[in-house]
C-alpha positions as CSV (number, residue, x, y, z in Angstrom):
1,M,64.7,46.2,-142.8
2,A,66.7,48.9,-141.1
3,D,66.5,49.1,-137.3
4,Q,64.3,51.8,-136.2
5,K,65.7,54.1,-133.5
6,V,63.7,54.6,-130.4
7,H,63.8,58.2,-129.2
8,K,63.0,59.0,-125.6
9,R,60.4,61.7,-125.2
10,T,62.0,64.6,-123.3
11,A,60.5,67.8,-122.0
12,P,61.3,70.9,-124.2
13,P,63.9,73.3,-122.8
14,Q,61.3,75.8,-121.8
15,A,59.4,73.2,-119.7
16,K,62.6,72.1,-118.0
17,R,63.5,75.7,-117.1
18,A,60.0,76.2,-115.8
19,I,60.3,73.1,-113.6
20,K,63.7,74.2,-112.3
21,R,62.4,77.7,-111.6
22,Q,59.5,76.2,-109.7
23,R,61.8,74.2,-107.5
24,L,64.1,77.2,-107.0
25,L,61.2,79.4,-105.8
26,E,59.7,76.7,-103.6
27,E,63.0,76.1,-101.8
28,A,63.6,79.9,-101.5
29,A,60.1,80.4,-100.0
30,R,60.7,77.6,-97.5
31,Q,63.9,79.3,-96.4
32,M,62.3,82.7,-96.3
33,N,59.6,81.4,-94.0
34,A,62.3,79.9,-91.7
35,R,65.1,82.4,-91.9
36,G,63.7,85.7,-93.3
37,A,64.2,87.2,-96.7
38,G,67.6,88.6,-95.9
39,A,69.1,85.4,-94.5
40,I,68.4,82.9,-97.3
41,N,71.3,80.9,-98.6
42,L,71.6,81.0,-102.4
43,S,74.0,78.1,-102.6
44,E,71.6,75.8,-100.6
45,I,68.7,77.0,-102.7
46,A,70.6,76.2,-105.9
47,E,71.6,72.8,-104.7
48,A,68.0,71.9,-103.7
49,A,66.8,73.0,-107.1
50,G,69.4,70.9,-108.9
51,L,71.4,73.9,-110.1
52,S,74.9,75.0,-109.8
53,R,75.6,78.3,-108.1
54,N,76.5,79.8,-111.5
55,A,73.4,78.4,-113.2
56,L,71.3,80.0,-110.4
57,Y,72.0,83.4,-111.9
58,Y,70.2,82.5,-115.1
59,Y,67.0,82.7,-113.0
60,V,67.7,85.4,-110.4
61,T,70.2,88.2,-110.1
62,D,70.6,88.3,-106.3
63,R,68.9,87.6,-102.9
64,A,66.5,90.6,-103.3
65,D,65.5,89.4,-106.7
66,I,64.6,85.9,-105.6
67,A,62.7,87.2,-102.6
68,F,60.8,89.5,-104.9
69,Q,59.9,86.6,-107.2
70,C,58.8,84.5,-104.2
71,Y,56.5,87.3,-102.9
72,L,55.2,87.9,-106.4
73,R,54.4,84.2,-106.8
74,A,52.6,84.2,-103.4
75,C,50.5,87.3,-104.4
76,E,49.6,85.7,-107.7
77,A,48.7,82.4,-106.0
78,T,46.4,84.3,-103.6
79,T,44.7,86.1,-106.5
80,E,44.2,82.8,-108.3
81,N,42.8,81.1,-105.2
82,L,40.4,83.9,-104.6
83,A,39.2,83.8,-108.2
84,I,38.7,80.0,-108.1
85,A,36.8,80.4,-104.8
86,Y,34.5,82.9,-106.4
87,E,33.9,80.6,-109.4
88,E,33.4,77.3,-107.5
89,G,31.8,78.4,-104.2
90,E,28.0,78.5,-104.1
91,D,27.9,81.2,-101.4
92,A,30.3,83.3,-99.2
93,I,30.8,80.5,-96.7
94,G,31.7,78.0,-99.4
95,R,34.0,80.5,-101.0
96,I,35.9,81.2,-97.8
97,G,36.3,77.4,-97.3
98,I,37.7,76.9,-100.8
99,Y,40.0,79.8,-100.4
100,V,41.5,78.7,-97.1
101,E,41.8,75.0,-98.3
102,R,43.7,76.1,-101.4
103,M,46.0,78.4,-99.5
104,L,47.0,75.7,-97.1
105,D,46.9,72.7,-99.5
106,F,50.1,70.8,-98.6
107,D,50.3,69.4,-102.2
108,Q,50.6,72.9,-103.6
109,P,54.1,74.6,-103.9
110,E,55.3,76.3,-100.7
111,L,54.4,80.0,-100.6
112,A,56.3,82.7,-98.9
113,A,54.4,84.5,-96.1
114,L,54.4,88.2,-96.8
115,Y,56.4,89.2,-93.7
116,D,59.5,90.9,-95.1
117,P,58.5,93.0,-98.2
118,D,60.3,96.0,-96.7
119,F,63.6,94.1,-97.4
120,L,63.0,94.7,-101.1
121,P,64.2,97.8,-103.0
122,E,61.9,100.0,-104.9
123,P,60.0,99.6,-107.1
124,Q,59.6,95.9,-106.2
125,R,58.5,96.8,-102.7
126,S,55.6,99.0,-103.9
127,T,54.6,96.3,-106.4
128,I,54.2,93.7,-103.7
129,F,52.4,96.1,-101.4
130,E,49.9,97.0,-104.2
131,L,49.2,93.4,-105.1
132,S,48.7,92.5,-101.5
133,R,46.3,95.4,-101.0
134,R,44.2,94.2,-104.0
135,N,44.0,90.7,-102.6
136,V,42.9,92.0,-99.2
137,E,40.3,94.2,-100.9
138,A,39.0,91.1,-102.9
139,L,38.8,89.1,-99.6
140,Q,36.9,92.0,-98.0
141,N,34.5,92.0,-101.0
142,L,33.9,88.3,-100.6
143,I,32.9,88.8,-96.9
144,E,30.7,91.8,-97.8
145,D,28.9,89.7,-100.4
146,G,28.2,87.2,-97.7
147,V,26.7,89.9,-95.5
148,R,24.5,91.1,-98.4
149,E,23.4,87.5,-99.1
150,G,22.5,87.0,-95.4
151,R,25.0,84.2,-95.0
152,L,27.4,86.2,-92.9
153,K,26.9,88.6,-90.0
154,P,27.7,92.3,-90.4
155,A,31.3,92.8,-89.3
156,H,34.3,95.1,-89.7
157,T,35.4,93.5,-93.0
158,E,38.9,94.8,-93.1
159,I,39.7,93.4,-89.6
160,A,37.9,90.2,-90.5
161,A,39.9,89.7,-93.7
162,Q,43.2,90.5,-92.1
163,M,42.4,88.0,-89.3
164,L,41.9,85.3,-91.8
165,L,45.1,86.2,-93.7
166,G,47.0,86.3,-90.3
167,M,45.9,82.8,-89.4
168,I,46.9,81.5,-92.9
169,N,50.3,83.2,-92.7
170,W,50.9,82.0,-89.2
171,T,50.4,78.5,-90.3
172,L,53.2,78.8,-92.8
173,L,55.6,80.1,-90.1
174,S,54.5,78.3,-86.9
175,V,55.9,74.9,-87.7
176,G,59.4,75.9,-86.6
177,W,58.3,78.0,-83.7
178,L,56.1,75.3,-82.2
179,G,58.4,72.4,-83.1
180,Q,55.7,70.7,-85.3
181,K,56.1,68.4,-88.3
182,D,54.4,70.0,-91.4
183,G,52.4,67.7,-93.6
184,K,48.9,66.8,-94.8
185,P,47.5,65.8,-91.4
186,L,48.5,69.1,-89.8
187,R,47.3,71.2,-92.7
188,R,43.9,69.5,-92.6
189,R,43.6,70.1,-88.9
190,V,44.7,73.7,-89.2
191,T,42.4,74.4,-92.1
192,Q,39.4,73.0,-90.3
193,A,40.3,74.9,-87.1
194,I,40.6,78.2,-89.0
195,L,37.2,77.8,-90.7
196,D,35.5,76.6,-87.5
197,L,36.8,79.5,-85.4
198,F,36.3,82.2,-88.1
199,L,32.8,81.1,-89.1
200,H,31.4,79.7,-85.8
201,G,33.4,81.2,-83.0
202,L,34.5,79.7,-79.7
203,A,31.5,80.4,-77.4
204,A,29.1,77.6,-76.6
205,T,26.2,80.0,-76.4
206,S,24.9,81.9,-79.5
207,G,25.0,85.7,-79.2
208,K,27.3,85.7,-76.2
209,D,29.1,88.9,-75.4
210,F,32.7,89.3,-74.1
211,T,34.2,92.4,-72.4
212,C,37.8,92.8,-71.3
213,R,38.3,95.7,-68.8
214,I,42.0,95.1,-68.4
215,E,44.3,97.7,-70.0
216,V,47.7,96.5,-71.3
217,G,49.2,99.8,-70.4
218,S,48.6,99.2,-66.7
219,L,50.3,95.8,-66.9
220,V,53.5,96.9,-68.7
221,A,54.1,100.3,-67.0
222,R,57.7,100.6,-65.7
223,P,58.8,102.5,-62.6
224,F,61.4,105.1,-63.5
225,N,63.6,107.5,-61.5
226,A,65.8,109.7,-63.7
227,F,68.2,110.3,-60.9
228,D,68.9,106.6,-60.4
229,R,71.8,105.7,-62.7
230,V,70.9,102.0,-62.9
231,Q,67.2,102.7,-63.6
232,A,68.2,105.4,-66.2
233,T,70.4,102.9,-68.1
234,Q,67.7,100.2,-67.9
235,E,65.1,102.7,-69.2
236,K,67.3,103.6,-72.2
237,M,67.8,100.0,-73.0
238,A,64.0,99.4,-72.7
239,Q,63.2,102.2,-75.0
240,L,65.6,100.8,-77.7
241,I,64.0,97.3,-77.2
242,D,60.5,98.9,-77.6
243,A,61.5,100.8,-80.7
244,A,63.3,97.8,-82.2
245,S,60.3,95.5,-81.5
246,R,57.9,97.9,-83.1
247,M,60.1,98.4,-86.2
248,F,60.9,94.7,-86.6
249,N,57.2,93.9,-86.4
250,R,56.4,96.5,-89.1
251,R,59.3,96.0,-91.5
252,G,60.6,92.6,-90.7
253,I,63.9,91.8,-89.0
254,D,65.8,92.2,-92.3
255,G,63.9,95.3,-93.4
256,A,64.7,97.3,-90.3
257,S,68.2,98.6,-89.8
258,L,69.9,99.7,-86.6
259,D,70.0,103.3,-88.1
260,D,66.2,103.2,-88.5
261,I,65.8,101.9,-84.9
262,S,68.1,104.4,-83.3
263,A,66.7,107.3,-85.3
264,S,63.2,106.5,-84.2
265,V,64.1,107.3,-80.6
266,G,66.4,110.2,-81.4
267,A,69.6,108.3,-80.8
268,T,72.6,107.3,-83.0
269,K,73.6,103.8,-84.1
270,G,76.6,104.2,-81.7
271,A,74.1,104.4,-78.8
272,V,72.7,101.0,-79.8
273,Y,76.2,99.4,-79.8
274,H,76.8,101.0,-76.4
275,Y,74.0,98.9,-74.9
276,F,73.9,95.8,-77.2
277,D,76.7,93.8,-78.8
278,D,75.2,93.7,-82.3
279,K,71.9,93.4,-84.1
280,M,71.4,89.8,-83.1
281,D,71.9,90.7,-79.4
282,L,69.2,93.3,-79.8
283,I,66.9,90.8,-81.6
284,T,67.4,88.3,-78.8
285,R,66.6,90.9,-76.1
286,C,63.4,91.8,-78.0
287,Y,62.3,88.1,-78.0
288,E,63.1,87.8,-74.3
289,R,60.9,90.8,-73.6
290,A,58.2,89.4,-75.9
291,F,58.0,86.0,-74.1
292,E,57.8,87.8,-70.7
293,L,54.8,89.7,-72.0
294,Y,53.1,86.7,-73.7
295,S,53.5,84.7,-70.4
296,L,52.2,87.7,-68.4
297,F,49.1,87.9,-70.5
298,V,48.3,84.2,-69.9
299,D,48.9,84.7,-66.2
300,V,46.5,87.7,-66.1
301,A,43.9,85.9,-68.1
302,R,44.0,82.9,-65.8
303,E,43.7,85.1,-62.7
304,H,40.8,87.3,-64.0
305,G,38.7,84.8,-66.2
306,S,36.0,82.8,-64.5
307,T,35.6,80.3,-67.3
308,G,37.8,78.7,-70.0
309,F,36.1,80.9,-72.6
310,E,36.7,84.2,-70.7
311,R,40.4,83.2,-70.1
312,S,40.9,82.4,-73.8
313,M,39.3,85.6,-75.0
314,T,41.3,87.7,-72.5
315,V,44.6,86.3,-73.8
316,L,43.5,87.3,-77.3
317,H,42.3,90.7,-76.2
318,L,45.5,91.6,-74.3
319,N,47.7,90.4,-77.2
320,S,45.7,92.5,-79.7
321,Q,45.9,95.5,-77.4
322,A,49.6,95.1,-77.1
323,Q,50.3,94.6,-80.9
324,G,48.1,97.7,-81.7
325,G,49.9,99.9,-79.1
326,A,53.1,101.9,-79.2
327,S,55.3,99.3,-77.5
328,P,54.3,95.9,-78.9
329,P,56.2,92.7,-78.1
330,L,58.2,91.3,-80.9
331,V,56.1,88.8,-82.9
332,L,57.1,85.3,-83.8
333,Q,58.2,85.8,-87.4
334,P,60.7,84.5,-90.0
335,G,64.3,84.5,-88.8
336,L,64.1,81.8,-86.1
337,L,66.9,79.8,-87.7
338,S,69.2,82.8,-87.7
339,V,69.0,83.0,-83.9
340,P,71.9,81.3,-82.0
341,E,70.9,77.7,-81.3
342,S,70.9,78.1,-77.5
343,H,68.5,80.9,-77.7
344,R,66.5,79.3,-80.5
345,L,65.8,76.1,-78.5
346,R,64.8,78.2,-75.5
347,F,62.4,80.3,-77.5
348,I,60.8,77.2,-79.1
349,A,60.3,75.7,-75.6
350,Q,58.7,79.0,-74.4
351,S,56.4,79.1,-77.5
352,R,55.2,75.5,-76.9
353,E,54.6,76.2,-73.2
354,I,52.4,79.2,-73.9
355,W,50.6,77.2,-76.6
356,E,50.0,74.4,-74.2
357,R,48.7,76.8,-71.5
358,C,46.3,78.4,-74.0
359,T,45.2,74.9,-75.1
360,D,44.4,74.1,-71.5
361,M,42.1,77.1,-71.3
362,V,40.1,76.0,-74.3
363,R,39.8,72.5,-72.9
364,E,38.7,73.9,-69.6
365,G,36.0,75.9,-71.5
366,I,34.8,72.8,-73.2
367,A,34.6,71.0,-69.8
368,D,32.8,73.9,-68.1
369,G,30.4,74.4,-71.0
370,S,31.5,77.9,-72.0
371,C,33.3,76.8,-75.2
372,R,32.0,74.8,-78.2
373,Q,33.3,71.4,-78.8
374,C,36.4,71.9,-81.0
375,D,40.0,70.8,-81.6
376,A,41.3,72.8,-78.6
377,Q,45.0,72.4,-79.4
378,T,44.6,73.5,-83.0
379,V,42.2,76.4,-82.2
380,A,44.7,77.7,-79.7
381,H,47.4,77.4,-82.4
382,V,45.7,79.2,-85.2
383,S,44.0,82.0,-83.1
384,A,47.4,83.5,-82.4
385,G,47.7,84.4,-86.1
386,A,45.0,87.1,-85.7
387,F,47.2,89.3,-83.4
388,L,50.6,88.2,-84.8
389,W,49.6,89.6,-88.1
390,L,48.1,92.9,-86.7
391,H,51.3,95.0,-87.0
392,K,51.7,94.1,-90.7
393,W,48.7,96.0,-91.9
394,L,47.7,98.4,-89.1
395,P,48.6,102.0,-90.0
396,D,49.6,104.6,-87.4
397,D,46.5,106.7,-88.0
398,Y,43.9,103.9,-87.8
399,P,40.5,105.3,-86.7
400,L,40.0,102.5,-84.1
401,S,42.0,102.4,-80.8
402,P,44.0,99.2,-79.9
403,A,41.2,98.3,-77.4
404,Q,38.5,98.7,-80.1
405,I,40.4,96.6,-82.5
406,A,40.8,93.9,-79.8
407,D,37.0,94.2,-79.1
408,T,36.3,93.6,-82.8
409,Q,38.6,90.6,-83.0
410,C,37.1,89.0,-79.9
411,Q,33.6,89.6,-81.2
412,I,34.4,87.7,-84.4
413,F,36.1,84.8,-82.4
414,T,33.3,84.7,-79.9
415,N,30.3,83.9,-82.2
416,G,31.9,83.6,-85.7
417,L,30.7,85.3,-88.9
418,A,28.3,82.6,-90.1
419,R,24.6,83.1,-89.5
């Protein structure tokens, strides 16, 4: 009897290519969240996916193409998660829970946070913006359904939806900024904190009101004497830093050029190089200014708030005002790994310090009875996503003022949306 050959079952070529493409996009998304879309390393991505640099080009054409595919995958995953939430959730609260859990499931492939779509050329850029718009609209509809069902309180659904998206996206980026170790335990804590804060709020008393009477403009006003040469130079540098921060926030660090920044203040690119060594020097100055403001807002909140709850809400309100205004601080976004190490370590330490101070405020609120029992550290972590995402969606002609937007965000975080 002839020997029978035993053949190993192997995956078909199409399946192998799909697996390699999945690995490729997952590693690219991980790098985009850490470095920004324009700073990903194609050789490192290829190696992590088990491909040669030459084989990589069977899947993508260049850096912009792989960024587009990552953003497209993130939009499609969001659409799918919203659809599953609608199918499996019994009501709006259940659907919101399913949606957030799926978006932050550590066992799912890494998704790229939609921070740098302006880096893409047309028509890919418009494609991503349109898909993102549809997903936001679907999330708004989910919240509106909950209001009609009587399960959720009436709210400004666009701001509410964008707050939820902001907290999810911040989770994908914050690991590096806060020096955390990503994994299942962290994702579970973050998911629970987002849902707890979004649905039930921070206030210990139901129906509590919060009013912030502090205007950010009065805190950041700069004295200026046009006849003082030193002050005139400092003012020009400050104007460029303001303009760069605003443009980096809106377009991403890789999506905003020095030409764009200088033109926005009526200057030339040569003027930027007169005051700053290069683009990275300008980015570093923007972050230094940002941390000065973030720390100032915490100081002011501690001085003016009488309870832990009031201090926590004041921090949120001041940051929302600032991000909605004309001179926002640079937000913590992809690109941290591209910053020189000495500055990077300093910025991480400053991020952690501000996080710890905000955590202390929530803990003080729990102790003095003004805040609900909650995971104070993680609530302080995720709440920042609400204002750190604000610049990504807020148009210049929005009908609400920065203070009114801040009021709306604080109202949601005070009592939550769940009835």
